[in-house]
C-alpha positions in Angstrom: 0.1 -0.2 0.2 1.3 3.2 -1.0 1.0 6.3 0.5 1.0 9.3 -1.0 1.3 13.3 0.4 0.0 14.7 -3.0 -3.1 17.6 -2.5 -5.2 15.8 -5.0 -5.6 12.9 -2.3 -7.3 15.4 0.3 -10.5 13.9 1.9 -13.8 15.6 2.6 -12.6 17.5 5.4 -9.4 18.4 4.4 -11.3 20.2 1.8 -13.8 21.8 4.3 -11.1 23.0 6.5 -9.0 24.6 2.8 -12.6 25.9 1.6 -13.6 27.3 5.3 -9.4 29.0 5.7 -10.3 30.6 1.8 -12.8 32.6 3.3 -11.1 34.5 5.7 -9.1 37.6 5.1 -7.1 37.3 8.7 -6.0 34.2 10.1 -8.4 31.7 11.9 -8.3 29.6 14.8 -9.5 26.2 14.3 -12.8 26.7 16.4 -13.7 29.8 14.1 -12.5 27.4 11.1 -14.9 24.6 12.6 -17.6 26.9 12.9 -17.3 28.2 9.0 -17.3 24.5 7.6 -19.5 22.9 10.0 -16.9 20.6 11.1 -16.2 19.4 15.1 -13.4 21.6 16.6 -11.4 18.3 17.4 -11.4 16.7 13.8 -10.3 20.6 12.5 -7.5 20.3 14.9 -6.7 16.8 14.3 -6.4 17.7 11.0 -4.4 20.9 10.7 -1.3 19.8 11.4 -1.3 17.1 8.3 -2.3 19.9 6.3 0.8 22.0 7.6 3.1 19.5 6.7 1.7 19.2 3.2 2.5 22.9 2.9 -1.4 23.9 1.7 -1.8 25.5 5.5 0.3 28.1 7.3 0.7 29.1 10.5 -0.1 32.4 11.4 0.8 33.2 14.8 -0.3 31.4 17.8 -3.2 29.0 17.3 -3.8 30.4 14.1 -3.7 29.3 10.5 -4.1 30.6 7.4 -4.4 28.9 3.3 -1.1 29.0 1.4 -1.1 29.8 -2.4 -0.7 25.5 -2.6 -3.7 25.2 -0.3 -6.0 27.5 -3.0 -4.5 25.6 -5.8 -5.8 21.7 -4.3 -9.2 23.1 -4.1 -9.4 24.6 -7.4 -8.4 21.1 -8.6 
């Protein structure tokens, strides 16, 4: 079984998080992202680290995140 870190293989939760982040003009907390995406905050918190590791999201201060250009491209595809 081959594991891929390709942004093309994002699950629904990751896509929802990225789409929610794309709507913010300022960095957002996991709680704000969860509310915007209609997800449980624990699910967002658990998923966000992987999105940061893939370069789709970046930390923007303590507990705040923003979508990267790579993240925007991933949800356009």
